[in-house]
Structures are given as C-alpha cells and as structure tokens.
C-alpha positions in Angstrom: -54.5 17.0 34.3 -56.3 20.2 35.3 -55.5 22.4 38.3 -59.0 23.2 39.5 -57.7 25.7 42.1 -56.5 28.2 39.4 -57.9 30.3 36.6 -55.7 32.4 34.3 -57.5 35.2 32.4 -56.5 38.3 30.5 -58.7 41.4 30.1 -58.6 42.7 26.6 -60.4 45.7 25.0 -60.1 48.8 23.0 -58.5 51.9 24.7 -60.8 53.6 27.3 -63.4 50.8 27.4 -62.9 50.2 31.1 -60.4 47.3 31.5 -58.4 48.8 34.3 -61.5 50.0 36.2 -63.0 46.5 35.9 -59.8 45.0 37.4 -60.0 47.5 40.2 -63.5 46.2 41.2 -62.5 42.6 40.8 -59.6 43.2 43.2 -61.9 45.1 45.7 -64.6 42.4 45.7 -62.0 39.6 45.6 -60.9 40.5 49.1 -57.5 42.0 48.1 -58.0 45.2 50.1 -59.0 45.7 53.7 -62.6 46.9 54.4 -61.2 50.3 55.7 -58.5 50.6 53.1 -58.6 53.7 50.9 -58.3 52.4 47.2 -57.7 54.9 44.4 -59.0 54.7 40.9 -57.1 52.5 38.4 -54.6 51.0 40.9 -53.1 48.9 38.1 -51.9 52.0 36.3 -48.7 52.2 38.3 -46.4 54.5 36.5 -46.7 58.3 36.2 -47.3 58.5 32.4 -50.2 55.9 32.7 -51.9 58.0 35.4 -51.4 61.3 33.6 -52.7 60.0 30.2 -55.4 57.6 31.6 -54.1 54.7 29.5 -52.5 51.4 30.2 -49.1 51.0 28.6 -47.6 47.9 30.1 -49.4 44.5 30.7 -49.5 43.8 34.4 -50.3 40.7 36.5 -52.4 40.5 39.6 -54.5 37.9 41.4 -57.5 37.5 43.7 -59.4 34.7 45.4 -63.0 33.6 44.9 -64.6 30.6 46.5 -61.1 29.1 47.2 -60.0 29.5 43.5 -57.0 31.7 42.7 -57.8 33.9 39.7 -54.7 35.3 38.0 -55.6 38.4 36.0 -53.6 40.2 33.4 -54.6 43.8 32.6 -53.5 44.6 29.1 -53.1 47.9 27.1 -55.9 49.0 24.8 -54.0 51.3 22.4 -52.9 49.8 19.1 -49.3 51.0 19.5 -48.9 48.7 22.5 -50.5 45.6 20.9 -47.2 43.7 21.3 -47.8 43.7 25.1 -51.1 41.9 24.5 -49.7 39.4 22.0 -46.9 38.2 24.3 -49.1 37.7 27.5 -51.9 35.8 25.8 -49.8 32.6 25.9 -50.0 32.8 29.7 -53.8 32.5 30.0 -56.5 30.1 29.2 -59.3 32.6 28.4 -60.1 36.3 28.0 -62.6 38.8 29.2 -63.5 40.9 26.1 -64.6 44.3 27.4 -66.7 46.5 25.0 -68.1 50.0 25.6 -71.9 50.0 25.7 -72.0 53.0 23.3 -69.0 52.7 21.1 -69.3 48.9 20.5 -66.4 47.0 18.9 -63.6 49.3 17.8 -60.3 48.7 15.8 -58.3 47.4 18.7 -61.2 45.2 19.8 -60.9 43.3 16.5 -57.1 43.1 16.8 -56.9 41.6 20.3 -59.9 39.4 19.8 -58.4 37.9 16.7 -55.2 37.1 18.6 -57.2 35.4 21.3 -59.2 33.3 18.9 -56.1 32.2 17.1 -54.9 30.7 20.4 -58.4 29.0 20.8 -59.1 30.8 24.0 -62.5 30.9 25.6 -64.1 34.3 25.6 -66.4 36.0 28.1 -68.0 39.2 26.6 -68.5 42.1 29.1 -70.6 45.0 27.9 -69.3 47.8 30.1 -70.5 51.3 31.0 -74.2 50.3 30.8 -75.0 53.3 33.0 -74.2 55.7 30.1 -77.1 57.7 28.9 -76.3 56.9 25.3 -75.7 53.2 25.8 -76.9 51.0 22.9 -77.6 47.8 24.9 -79.9 46.4 22.2 -77.3 46.8 19.4 -73.8 46.3 20.8 -74.1 42.6 21.7 -75.2 41.9 18.1 -72.2 43.9 16.8 -69.8 41.8 19.0 -71.4 38.5 17.7 -71.0 39.8 14.1 -67.3 40.4 14.8 -66.9 36.9 16.2 -68.5 35.6 13.0 -66.2 37.7 10.8 -63.1 36.3 12.7 -64.2 32.7 12.1 -64.8 31.9 15.8 -65.6 28.3 16.7 -69.1 27.2 17.8 -68.1 27.3 21.4 -66.7 30.8 21.1 -69.9 32.0 19.4 -71.8 30.7 22.4 -69.7 32.9 24.7 -71.6 34.3 27.7 -72.5 38.0 27.6 -72.5 40.0 30.8 -73.5 43.6 31.4 -71.4 45.7 33.8 -70.7 49.1 35.2 -67.1 48.9 36.4 -67.4 52.4 37.9 -70.3 51.3 40.1 -68.8 47.8 40.7 -71.9 45.9 39.5 -72.5 43.2 36.9 -75.5 41.2 35.7 -76.2 38.5 33.2 -79.8 39.6 32.7 -80.7 43.2 31.9 -84.1 42.8 33.5 -82.3 42.4 36.9 -80.1 45.2 38.3 -76.7 44.0 39.4 -75.5 44.5 43.0 -71.9 43.2 42.7 -69.3 41.4 40.5 -70.4 38.0 41.6 -71.9 37.0 38.1 -68.5 37.8 36.5 -66.6 35.7 39.1 -69.0 32.8 38.5 -68.6 33.1 34.7 -64.8 33.0 35.1 -65.0 29.9 37.2 -67.5 28.2 34.9 -66.4 29.3 31.5 -62.7 29.8 31.6 -61.0 26.3 31.7 -58.6 25.4 34.5 -54.9 25.3 33.3 -53.8 21.9 32.0 -50.4 20.3 32.5 -48.5 17.3 33.7 -47.6 18.1 37.4 -45.4 14.9 37.8 -43.3 15.6 34.7 -40.0 17.7 34.6 -40.4 21.5 35.0 -41.2 23.7 31.9 -42.0 27.4 32.0 -42.5 29.7 28.9 -41.2 33.2 29.7 -43.8 35.8 28.6 -42.4 38.8 30.4 -39.3 39.9 32.3 -38.7 42.5 35.0 -35.5 44.0 36.5 -35.0 43.7 40.2 -32.1 45.3 42.1 -32.0 42.6 44.8 -32.3 39.3 42.9 -31.5 40.3 39.3 -33.8 39.8 36.4 -37.2 38.2 37.1 -38.8 35.9 34.5 -42.7 35.9 34.5 -44.5 32.9 33.0 -46.9 30.1 33.4 -45.7 26.7 34.7 -46.9 24.4 31.8 -45.4 21.2 33.2 -44.1 20.0 36.6 -43.5 22.2 39.6 -40.9 24.8 40.6 -39.1 25.0 44.0 -36.3 27.2 45.4 -32.7 26.0 44.7 -34.0 23.7 41.9 -31.4 23.4 39.0 -32.7 24.7 35.7 -31.6 25.1 32.1 -32.6 28.1 29.9 -33.3 27.3 26.2 -35.0 28.9 23.2 -37.2 27.4 20.5 -35.6 29.6 17.8 -32.0 29.3 19.0 -30.8 25.8 19.5 -27.4 26.8 20.8 -28.8 28.8 23.7 -28.5 26.5 26.8 -27.7 28.3 30.0 -27.5 26.4 33.3 -28.6 27.9 36.6 -30.8 27.4 39.6 -34.0 29.0 41.0 -32.9 31.6 43.6 -36.4 32.7 44.5 -40.0 32.3 43.4 -42.8 34.8 43.8 -46.6 34.5 43.3 -49.1 37.2 42.7 -51.6 38.2 45.4 -53.4 41.4 44.7 -50.8 44.1 44.1 -48.1 42.3 46.0 -45.6 39.7 45.2 -45.6 36.8 47.7 -42.4 34.7 48.2 -43.0 31.0 47.7 -41.0 27.9 48.4 -42.8 25.9 45.7 -45.2 26.7 42.8 -47.5 24.2 41.2 -48.4 23.4 37.6 -50.7 26.0 36.0 -49.8 28.9 38.2 -48.3 32.2 36.9 -45.1 33.0 38.8 -41.9 35.2 38.9 -38.7 33.2 38.8 -35.2 34.6 39.8 -32.0 32.7 38.9 -30.8 33.4 35.4 -30.0 37.0 34.6 -29.6 36.3 30.8 -33.3 35.3 30.5 -35.3 37.0 27.7 -39.0 37.0 26.6 -39.7 33.8 24.6 -37.1 31.6 26.4 -38.2 28.4 28.1 -37.1 27.4 31.6 -36.7 23.6 31.9 -35.5 20.9 34.3 -32.0 19.6 33.3 -33.4 16.1 32.6 -35.8 17.2 29.8 -34.7 20.4 27.9 -37.6 20.9 25.5 -38.2 24.6 24.4 -41.7 25.8 23.7 -42.6 27.9 20.6 -43.4 31.6 21.3 -46.1 33.7 19.6 -44.7 35.7 16.6 -45.0 39.4 17.4 -46.3 41.7 14.6 -43.6 43.7 12.9 -43.0 47.4 13.7 -43.9 49.9 11.0 -42.6 53.4 12.1 -38.9 54.4 12.3 -37.2 57.3 14.1 -33.6 58.5 14.4 -32.3 59.0 17.9 -29.1 61.1 18.2 -26.8 62.6 20.7 -27.7 66.2 21.4 -25.3 68.5 19.7 -27.1 71.9 20.0 -25.5 74.9 21.7 -27.5 74.1 24.9 -26.3 70.4 24.9 -25.4 69.0 28.4 -26.9 71.8 30.4 -30.1 70.0 31.6 -29.6 66.2 31.3 -27.5 63.7 33.3 -27.2 61.0 30.6 -26.0 62.6 27.4 -23.3 60.4 25.8 -23.9 58.0 22.9 -22.9 55.0 25.1 -25.6 55.8 27.7 -28.3 56.4 25.1 -27.3 53.3 23.2 -27.4 51.1 26.4 -30.8 52.5 27.4 -32.3 51.8 23.9 -31.0 48.3 23.6 -32.3 47.6 27.2 -35.7 48.8 26.2 -35.7 46.5 23.1 -35.1 43.5 25.3 -38.2 44.3 27.4 -40.5 45.5 24.5 -40.6 42.9 21.7 -42.4 45.4 19.4 -39.4 47.6 19.4 -36.3 47.2 17.2 -33.0 49.1 17.7 -30.0 49.2 15.5 -26.9 51.5 15.2 -27.1 54.3 12.7 -24.8 55.5 10.0 -22.7 57.4 12.6 -21.6 56.5 16.1 -23.9 59.2 17.5 -27.2 58.0 15.9 -29.5 55.0 16.3 -32.5 53.8 14.3 -35.5 52.9 16.5 -38.6 51.2 15.0 -41.9 50.7 16.8 -45.6 50.2 16.3 -46.5 53.9 15.9 -45.9 57.5 17.0 -47.4 57.0 20.5 -45.3 53.9 21.0 -42.1 55.8 20.4 -43.2 59.0 22.1 -43.8 57.1 25.4 -40.2 55.7 25.1 -38.9 59.3 24.6 -41.0 60.6 27.5 -39.7 57.8 29.8 -36.1 58.5 28.8 -36.3 62.3 29.5 -37.9 61.7 32.9 -35.0 59.4 33.7 -32.5 62.2 33.0 -31.5 61.5 29.4 -30.8 64.3 26.9 -30.9 63.6 23.2 -32.6 64.6 19.9 -34.9 62.7 17.6 -35.8 63.0 13.9 -39.1 62.9 12.0 -41.1 59.7 12.3 -41.0 57.7 9.0 -42.9 54.6 7.9 -41.0 51.5 6.9 -41.5 50.6 3.2 -41.2 47.1 1.9 -40.7 45.6 -1.6 -43.1 42.7 -2.5 -42.8 41.1 -5.9 -40.9 44.1 -7.2 -43.6 46.5 -6.0 -42.9 49.2 -3.4 -45.4 48.7 -0.5 -46.3 50.8 2.5 -48.1 50.0 5.8 -51.8 50.7 5.9 -54.2 51.3 8.7 -58.0 51.1 9.2 -59.1 54.4 10.7 -62.4 54.7 12.6 -63.6 58.2 13.2 -66.7 59.3 15.3 -67.7 62.9 14.6 -70.7 65.2 14.8 -72.6 65.3 11.5 -71.6 68.9 10.8 -67.9 67.9 10.8 -68.2 65.1 8.3 -67.4 67.3 5.3 -64.1 68.7 6.5 -63.0 65.2 7.7 -63.8 63.7 4.3 -61.8 66.5 2.6 -58.7 66.0 4.8 -58.9 62.3 4.3 -58.9 62.8 0.5 -55.7 64.8 0.7 -54.1 62.0 2.8 -55.0 59.2 0.4 -57.8 57.8 2.7 -60.4 55.5 1.1 -63.9 55.5 2.7 -65.0 52.0 3.5 -68.2 52.6 5.5 -70.3 55.4 6.9 -73.0 54.7 9.6 -75.0 57.0 11.9 -74.8 56.2 15.6 -77.3 58.3 17.6 -76.4 62.0 16.8 -73.0 61.2 15.5 -71.5 59.7 12.4 -69.0 56.8 12.3 -66.6 56.9 9.3 -64.2 54.0 8.5 -61.3 54.7 6.2 -58.4 52.7 4.9 -55.4 55.0 4.9 -51.6 54.8 4.6 -49.9 55.1 8.0 -47.9 58.1 6.9 -51.2 59.8 6.0 -52.0 60.0 9.8 -48.7 61.7 10.7 -49.5 65.2 12.1 -53.3 64.8 11.6 -54.4 64.4 15.2 -54.1 68.1 16.2 -55.6 69.2 12.9 -58.5 66.7 13.5 -59.3 68.0 16.9 -59.3 71.6 15.6 -61.6 70.6 12.6 -64.1 68.8 14.9 -63.9 71.5 17.7 -62.6 68.9 20.1 -65.6 66.6 19.7 -64.1 64.0 17.3 -62.7 60.6 18.3 -60.3 58.7 16.1 -58.7 55.3 16.4 -56.6 53.2 14.0 -55.2 49.7 13.7 -52.5 48.4 11.3 -53.9 46.1 8.6 -50.7 45.1 6.7 -48.9 46.4 3.6 -50.3 47.5 0.2 -48.8 49.1 -2.9 -47.5 52.7 -2.5 -50.3 55.2 -2.7 -48.3 58.2 -4.0 -47.0 61.4 -2.5 -48.7 62.9 0.6 -47.9 66.4 1.8 -46.9 66.1 5.4 -47.5 69.7 6.4 -48.5 72.9 4.7 -46.6 75.3 7.0 -43.0 76.5 7.3 -40.9 77.2 10.3 -40.0 80.5 12.0 -36.3 80.1 12.9 -34.3 82.1 15.4 -31.6 84.4 13.9 -29.1 84.4 16.7 -28.3 83.0 20.1 -29.7 84.9 23.1 -32.8 85.5 25.1 -36.2 86.2 23.5 -37.5 89.7 24.4 -41.0 91.2 24.1 -40.1 93.7 21.4 -38.6 91.0 19.2 -41.5 88.6 19.7 -44.0 91.4 19.0 -42.4 92.0 15.5 -42.1 88.2 14.9 -45.7 87.3 15.7 -46.8 89.1 12.5 -45.1 86.3 10.6 -46.9 83.4 12.2 -47.8 81.4 15.3 -45.1 81.6 18.1 -44.0 78.7 20.4 -42.0 80.7 22.9 -42.5 83.5 25.5 -40.3 86.4 26.6 -37.3 85.2 28.6 -36.9 82.0 26.7 -33.3 81.2 25.8 -32.9 80.5 22.1 -30.0 79.7 19.7 -29.4 80.2 16.0 -31.3 77.6 14.0 -33.9 76.9 16.8 -37.5 76.8 15.6 -39.6 79.4 17.5 -42.8 79.3 15.6 -44.8 78.2 12.5 -45.1 80.2 9.3 -48.5 79.9 7.6 -46.7 80.0 4.2 -45.0 76.8 3.3 -41.5 78.2 3.6 -39.0 78.7 6.3 -38.4 82.3 7.6 -35.6 83.6 9.8 -36.8 86.0 12.5 -34.9 87.9 15.2 -36.7 87.3 18.5 -33.8 88.8 20.5 -34.1 92.2 18.9 -34.4 95.0 21.4 -35.9 98.5 20.9 -33.3 101.2 20.2 -33.1 103.7 23.0 -33.3 107.5 22.2 -34.0 110.7 24.0 -37.2 111.4 22.0 -40.4 110.7 23.8 -44.1 110.7 22.9 -47.3 110.0 24.9 -47.7 106.5 23.4 -44.1 105.4 23.1 -44.1 103.4 26.3 -47.4 101.6 25.8 -47.2 97.9 26.5 -46.6 95.6 23.5 -49.3 93.0 23.5 -48.4 89.4 22.4 -50.8 86.9 21.0 -51.1 83.7 23.2 -48.5 81.2 22.1 -48.9 77.5 21.1 -47.3 75.6 24.0 -44.8 72.9 22.8 -45.8 69.3 23.7 -43.8 66.3 22.7 -46.5 64.8 20.4 -47.0 68.1 18.7 -43.3 68.6 18.1 -43.0 65.1 16.6 -45.9 65.8 14.3 -44.6 69.3 13.3 -40.9 68.6 12.3 -39.8 68.0 8.8 -37.0 66.0 7.2 -34.4 68.6 8.0 -35.4 69.2 11.6 -34.9 67.6 15.0 -36.8 67.6 18.3 -34.3 68.3 21.1 -35.5 66.4 24.3 -34.1 67.2 27.7 -35.5 66.5 31.3 -36.6 70.2 31.4 -37.3 71.3 27.9 -38.7 70.3 24.5 -37.2 72.3 21.6 -37.3 72.1 17.8 -34.3 73.0 15.7 -32.9 72.7 12.2 -30.4 70.0 11.7 -28.1 72.6 10.1 -28.2 75.5 12.4 -26.5 78.2 10.4 -28.7 79.9 7.8 -26.0 80.3 5.2 -25.0 76.7 5.5 -28.6 75.6 5.1 -28.9 77.7 1.9 -25.7 76.2 0.5 -26.9 72.6 1.4 -30.3 73.3 -0.4 -28.5 74.5 -3.5 -26.2 71.5 -3.5 -29.3 69.3 -3.1 -31.0 70.9 -6.1 -27.8 70.6 -8.2 -27.5 66.9 -7.2 -31.0 66.3 -8.4 
C-alpha cells in the first residue's frame, strides 16, 4: 500500500552546487517560516564548522508541506570525504533531487552519489542550478547529465527523469527555459508527480530500519529511520535486532516519538507507515539496526558503506606544554570520544594502537579526519596526531593502493605547471577539455599523491584553480612519491621567541611563529627550503654592550610569517613529526624532541637498514 500523504526525498550533489540553498528556498516557500520571520542563508548548516567553511558535513532531516502532502527532505554533504553520510540515508528515501551546477556540470561527487541512488533504483529529478550565472552552459550541461546516466546504466525510467532549471539564490525554478520562473512551484509539483509515495504494510507488525542516531540529554539516544511496516505509538513494546548479528535482540519500549516539521522536532503520539521519525527507547541502538514489534522480529539488510582509505595516529599530548590549554587530556577521555564518533560515523574506524596512549583512526580522506580533529579541539580536547597515511592492501599477492579520479579546472596558462606536478605525483591524464576560457583536466592518481598538494596547487594557479577528487578503488602500487621537498626549522631550546632570534632564523627559511610565541626544544618553527632539518635558536637575544653607533638600534624587520592552519600542518608534517592540537593552539613538533637523541635514532635506523 502507498501512503499518498508523504514523499521522502534526498538532495544530492557535488560540493558547492547549491543543495543547502535549495533546501532553504523549499522550506521558505513550503510555509515553514512566518511571513515576517528573518531567515538566514543555509539554515540547515547548523554547526559552526559548516557555517565557517560553507560546506555540509552531516546529513540532516527536515520537512515541509505542499498541497496537503508532507515532504520529508534530507540535505546531504557534497564533499567526497563525507560520502558515508549520503550512503546511509539513501535507504530512507524513495527518490532524489540531483542538483548540478549550470557551469561546472557533473563533477566527481555527482557521479558517486548518483551511482548509489541508481543502485537502490530511486527515481531522479535533475535540477540544473545557478542558471543566473553569466557563464552558465544551459545548452550543454543537461546533455552531460544524461551521458552520465547512460554511463551508470540507468533504467529507461531514470533516463526519462524530468529536468528543471533553478536559481536557488533567487528562489525560482522552471521546467521550460523560454519561461522565466517565479517560485519553486514546478519543483514541488515534480516531487509530488515523479517521486513515488512510500510503500509498506500499515496493518502489519512494526518495522523501522535505523539510518541515523542522535544523542539527547533528556530521553537518551534517538534512532532516526523510516517506518517500512506497521505504525509506531508511544509506550509500544519493541525489539532491537540486526541483520548481520543474529544474537543481538534487545527488548524495550518506545518512550517518545518525534516527527520533522521544518527545523523543529514535533512530539507525536503515533506515526504512520512511510514517515521518517525519531524514536527514543533503546539507548543501545546503532545505525543499521532494525526496530521491530515483538511478534515479528525480522531485521532488514543495511547498505554496505565504502571502506575508509586514510589512517592517522591519535596520541596523548606529551609535549612540554601538555595539559596547559585543554580540559580533556587523558588517554581514557580521548579513547571514549573517538569510539563514540565511530558509532555515529560509519565511515570512521577506530582501534587501539601499539601503546595505551595511541589510537589508529581511519577515514575517507584528510578532510574527513581534520573535521574530527577540529571538532575535538573545540570541545576542549588536547592531543597530538601523526602524518596521514593511505591504507595498502594485498590482492592476489600484489601490493595495491587506493586510487582517486581527480578533476581540475584551471586557467589555460596554468596547465603546464599542473601537468608537471601531476607527473611527479604519479598522476595519469585521462581527458583534457576546454570549458569556456578554462581547461578541465581529469587524472587518475594515487590517494597519497594528493597529500600536501592543495596549498601547492593554489599557489601554482594563483588561487584560480579548482580541484575535486573521488575514490575509485585499489590498483597495483605505483612506486615511491616524494611527499615534500622541504625540511623543518626546529627550535633549539625552550623559551619565548624574540625578534632578534627570529630575524637571524628567517634567513634559513619561511617562519611560522611571531615574537612572543612560547616554544620548546624540538618544536617546528618554520620550513627549510632545503630538504633537510635545521636547528635554529629563535630565543637568542642580542648581547648588551656599552658601545653605541647611529644604526645599532634600528628596528629589525621580519618577513611576514606563514600562519599555521590545521590542514596545512597535516599536509606539512613527515613520518617523524606530530601536530600538537589544543583548544587554543596548533603546533608542529618532532616526535623525538632532543636533537642529540634524534641524531642517535637516525644512525640506529641507518645501521638497522
């Protein structure tokens, strides 16, 4: 049976193609806000990091009404590193809105999320967004989307998907380019007509597949999922089970039910088949579990999430400044936080390291892990992390490594330097196409070849280049790749950096610190252009004497420093270095702080070889 009063739809797209802005307008025109209510941009980007970076990190649920039909909308991330968020929520919906930029066309993440939607046989509505761009390619982009559907073996029905043209910023949409849109009504109508109503058996025992969980300090852990069978009511007895774990059977009862209405959660006494709801009652619930009625305990299969490919070591901070800036600094606190994150984020894996103070964390990419690090430091955690490394596999006795498809859009004059850098990083050119006054290059490259390249890329293209990548599986090992061609400038002693010491040190390379910065022996204070480490004394003061000259007291001028950001630090460090992360500071250091001990360790390493 179909529930004609509900539609469940996810909005999927590549990063920065306008998903969250589109949701904003659907909520505005769906009557969620009052006429006189002040509504900000990207209301669905709720946490600070999402607002600062302008990207969606977590998939979020909302809902609006149109012509008496409740439309449940899921806003999903567009960055490849958060693809796991998209994969897990697609089981909750019956169709997708594929948003494509009117200039850029289909990009790597567009292919990835569309492929996942087609595998689940979802209906697709294609929305060409940003039609008000001066460089919009409205005659070419729809054809590129249809070519992508053909490449992904879409069904005949999916190939006949309706194509709409929108400007989410202006809040308009049209199905005919000869007519200018005035509102989002054509998109609402397409959702009602083309996205099927959820199907299920309303008179059968309850069954809900949990696609997301959320902590709540009042009612415990909330399970988010679609009711695929029966109905849910408060105080109803339930059994928690799992398709992959037959022994998991936990009894409980529904304490409370919430439905989505705009940006709010509305308490419900009863929820019907086909609706997306939040259920409280079993605190042990995890993503992928099934909530069933006791009379029919039948678990549902859950989508297999793609494996992570990048690993980092998290460790307790043991630097001379340890414990001065953070609230949570012990191994137990860091361990609990990491394992808690792994429960919520299925793309993340956590395991204990070789020592009690270290943990191995694997994720989808550098950004995936850097967002976790940033969240932890804002919550008051203090720790240190090692260099990101790819996870190798052995297939049929051959060492294999993760590969990515890299799409680069650059001005024509930057093509040469990009091609040269890609050659050094084992990138193979797959295609090269002009798009207006720019060039689109597509490479197949090892994941480790992209480590540390973003900053270099922006410098090479004078800030005008755009690069995006997506994982495409494992291939045989491509050989050695030089991660970086610079060394580190290392502080000689513990103290406070002074202008005189920095003035002498800046001749050796690019500095990362300013006068007054507290440093310790073994801390990295700059980059050496030569590919070797160099110890410098930034705490050195000028000797005082009773001799004077007319120029002796002239101000010492310092070259502007390179400010330390988390992503830059993760890209910069080598095998023998750590990034020290605290709520107030980002520092880089050698794992072995003492210069003499580092030298002895290096000699022992050479002798061991």
